[in-house]
N, C-alpha and C positions, 0 to 999 in steps of 0.2 A: 794702148795710148801711153806715150812716154811722159816722164816727169815734166818735160819742157812744154808739151802740148796740152797737158791736163788742165792748165790754168789759162787757156787761150781766150776764154770768153771775156768780153769787156762790159758785161751787163752791170748797171749801177747796183742792182741788188746783190750780186755776187761780190762786187767790190766792197760794199758796206760790210758784208759778212766776213770777208777776208780781213778787213781792217779791224773789226771788233775783236776777232780772234788774235790778230797781231798785237793789238793794244794790250791784251791781257798778258802777253809774253814779253813785250818790249821792256827793256831795262832803262831807267833814267828818264822816262817820258813824263809829261805833266798829266798824270792820270785823272785829275779832277775835272778835266774838260769833257763835255759831251762828245763821245766818240763819233756819233753820226755826223754832227756838224763839222768836225775836223775832217772826216773822211770825204765829205763832199767838196772840199777845197782841193782841186787838182793841182799838181805840182809840175813846174817846168824847170829845166836846168839848162843854162846857156852854154855849159862847157863840161864835158865828162869824157873820161877814158875808161869807164867801168868795163870790167871783164874783157879787156882788149888783148891780154896775153894769149898767145896762140893756144896754150894748153889749159887755160883757165876752165875748170869744170863747172863753174856756176852757171845757172840759168839767168840770163840778163832779164828776160821777160818776167820771170817769177819775181825777182827783186823789185822791179819797177812797179808791177801791178800790186804787189803787197803793200806798197806805200802810196798808191794812187799817183804815181808819176806818169803823166800822159804825154809829155813832150820833152824829149831829151836831145841835146846836141851832142852827137857822138863824134869825137874829134880824133882823126888820124894825125899822128905827130910826124910831120913831113921830114924833120931832121932827126928823129929819134934814133935811127941806127948809127948816127955819127956823133952822139953826145953821151956823156957819162956823168952821173951825179957822184961827186966826191964825198968822203965821210964828213967833211965840213958843211955839206949842203950845197956847195957851189957846183956849177956846171962846167964841164970841161969838154972842148971839142976834140974828138979823137981822130978825125979825118977830115981834111978839106976835100969834100967830095966834088966830083964833076957833075955837070947838069945831067948827064946820062945816068950816073949813079943815083942821083936824087929821083929822077923819073922812074927808074927801075924799082927803087924802094917804095915809092908812092903806089905804083901798080901792084906790087906784091902785098903791101899792107891793106890796100883797098880790097883786093881779092879775098884776103882773110876775113875782113869785116863782112863782106858780102856772103861768105859761107855761113857765118853765124846768123846773119839776117835771114837767110833762107832756112837754116836749120830750126830757128825759133819762130819762123813765120812772122817776122816783124814787119810793120808797115813803115815805108819811108814817107816823109813830108816832101811833096813835089809841088803842091799848089796851095793857094789860099784855102781852098775847100778842105784840104787835109788838115790844115791848122784848125779850122772850125770843128772838125771831127775830134781833134785832140782836146779842144776846149770843152767838148761835150762828154769827154771821158774815154775816148778811144785812143789807146797807146800808139804814138807815132815817134819815129826817130828822125832827127835832122842830121843828115850826113854832112860832116864838117871836116876841115883840115886846120891844123895849127902849124903855121909856116907855109910858104908857097914856093920854096926853091924848085919844086918839081916843074914849075912853069918854064924853067930853062931860058929865061929872057924872052919868051914868046907869049905876048898877051892873048894871042888868038887861041892858045891852048885852054884858056878859060872856057871856051865854048865846049871843048871835049869833056872837061871836068863837069860842066853842067849836064851834059848828056849822060854822064855816069851817075847822076843823082845827087851830086854835091850841091848844097844850097847855102853853105856858110864857109867863107874862107878867111882864116887868120893870116894876115900878110907877113907877120914876123914871129920868130920864136927865139931860140938861143944861138943858132948858127947864123952868122951874118949873110944877108942876101942882097939882091940888087933892086929891091922895091922900096925899102925904107930903112932908116937907122933904128936899131933896137936898144932897149934901155940898159942892157948889161954889157955893152961894148961902147968904146969911144966912137962918136958919130963920124961917119966918113962920106955920107951922101948929102949932107945938108938938110936932112929931114926926109921928105918924100921925093924919090927920083922921078924923072920923066916916065920911066917904065911903070913905076908905082901908080902914077896918075892915070896912065893908060889902062892899067888893070882895074882900078876903081871904076873908071867910066864903063869898062866892059861888064863888070859885075852889076853896075846900075842898070845897064841895058838888058841884061839877061834875067835879072831878078835873083841875084845872089847877095846875101847879107855879107857886108864887109866887117870883119872883126879886127879892131885896132889894138887889142891887148899885146903887150910887149913893145909897142912903138914908143919912141921918144915923144916928149911934149911937142917938139917942133914938127915931127912927122905927123902927129895927130892934128895939129893946127893946119898943116898943109892939106891933109885929107878932108878936113871939114870945109876947106875952101873949094875942093874939087867935087865932092860927092853931091849928087842931086837927091840922094835918098838918105834916110836916117841910118845910123851905123851903130855898131855894138862894141862895147868894151867888155869882153866875156867873163873875165875873172881878175880879181884883185880888189883894191879899195880906192878911196879918194884921198889924195894928199893935199892938205891945206897949204903947205909950203912947197915951193919948187924943188924938184929932185932931178938928178941926172945919174949917169952911170957910176959916178964916184960916191954916191950916197951909200950910207950904211944901212944894214937891215933890209926888211922887205919893203920899206918905203920906196926904194928904187923901182919896184914893180908897179906902183900905184899911179893912176892917172891924176894929173894935176887938176886942182879945182877949177881954174878958168876954162880948161878944155872940157871938163866934166859938165860945167854949166852950159857951154856952147853945144856940146853933143846932145844934152837934154833938150835944149831950146829947139833943136832940129829934129826932135822926136826920137832920139837915140835912147839906149838902155845900157846900164852899167850892172854887170853881174858881180855881186859881192862874194868874195872868196873866204870860206870858213877855215882858213889855215891858222895854225898856232903861231905863225909869224905875226899875224894881225890881231888875233883874239885868244885870250887865255882859256875860254870855255864857251859852252853853248850860249849861256846867258849874255856873255860879252858880245857874241856874234849878233844876238838879237838887238842889243844896244847899238852895235855898229850899223845894223840895218836902219834903225830909227834915226841915227845921226846922218846917214846917207840920204834918207828921205827928207830930213830937215834941210840938207844942202841943195839937192837937185829936184826934189819933188817925188811924190809917191808913184807917179806914172813912169818913172825912169830908173827904178831899182829892181833888181831881180836876184835870183839865186844863181851863182856861178861856181859850182863846187870844185871843179878840176878833179873830180872823183878818180882815185887811183893814180893821179898824176904825181903824187908826193909819197915819200916814205910814210908808213903808218904813224910814226912818232910825230910827224909834222902836221897832221890833220886831226881835227876833232870829229870828223865824219868820214867813215870808211865804208858805209853802205847807206842805202836810201831810207831805211827806217830812221836813221839819224836826221835826215832832212824832214821827215814827217814830224819828228820831235820838235824841230825848230818851228814848224807851223803851230804846233800846240803851244809852245812857249810864247809866240807872238800873240796869240789869242789870250793867253793867261796874263800877258803884260798890258791888256786892255787896248791893244791896237784895234782900230775899227775893222770889222770883218771885211769891208769893202777894200781897205788898204792891204790887208793880208792876202786877199784874193789877187790883187794886182801884182804884188811882189812875188807871191808863190807861183803864179802861172800866167796871168793875163798880160803882163807887160811884154814879156818875151814873145808871146803869141802875136800881140799887136804889131810889134816890130817886123816879124816875119811877114805878116799879111801886108803891111804897108809896102815892103820891098817887092813882094811877089806881084802885087796888083799894079805896080808901075812898070812891069816888064814891057820892053819896047820891041822885043824880037819875037816874031810869030813862030 
């Protein structure tokens, strides 16, 4: 039995034992909390790139199970091969790729993810029943993409992507596309393009969650007009004041409050990003979660880590034991356990189920 398969059991008893052992070794956690109570709060993550590097030796299943993460959106970065992070932290587009190059990169990266999924015997979320299994403590992965340039201007390709197991699509990232304007470039499409509208409608019909992270406020407003299903803002924060591509700091990445309120009103969820751009430390992140709850309600806030999407110096959480620590800190801050459960896992699960159950294509 290999190191990767030796922890494949999802039994609650084994999970609690693993957690108690992990709590004793974890550094910086809130150790005064009852470990069993914390262990039984399962964790979801709306956006992760964990162990996505081709030669990453770590066991993804091991790390997730050790922290009782049972639902994780694993996001392929569609424009990743064509961008580079500069020393300043800014993103630079290295190549204006063709639709064929984007499609080839998508297929290559997806094949790599599928190999790890098979190697570690990971289960994919495909149906609402799979989400229920995750809520009951059985580890499941939501196959996702960040950016959708691989569609190549063809909304019908969404059907093929669904057939490959993808259940969450981020419409934009750092390379400009033809679906919507992105927050880090001057707008050119006037928000959401006609093709973007068509893609959202197709995602609604198939049962694919639409992720609006990186979209401009105008594009988000247009998407909210088009979609018949609740949508996701998978990672960042909520900006009380309007921002655009000229804004300084990480506020440019945050969803505006009016759109956040409307997204929540329609059943959507906002994944809060534990980056050092937004928060100085773990306790500040907990305060940020509380502030977000105060703005949009406890049913519409979740964890959106962007795990391994940033340089280590830019994030306060670089493995999932850190997210378990956040759950402990939320409980220690006297947040109601029912609220902690929603933010930690249930809200994202509810969104997935709502979209899946409205699938219109047999």
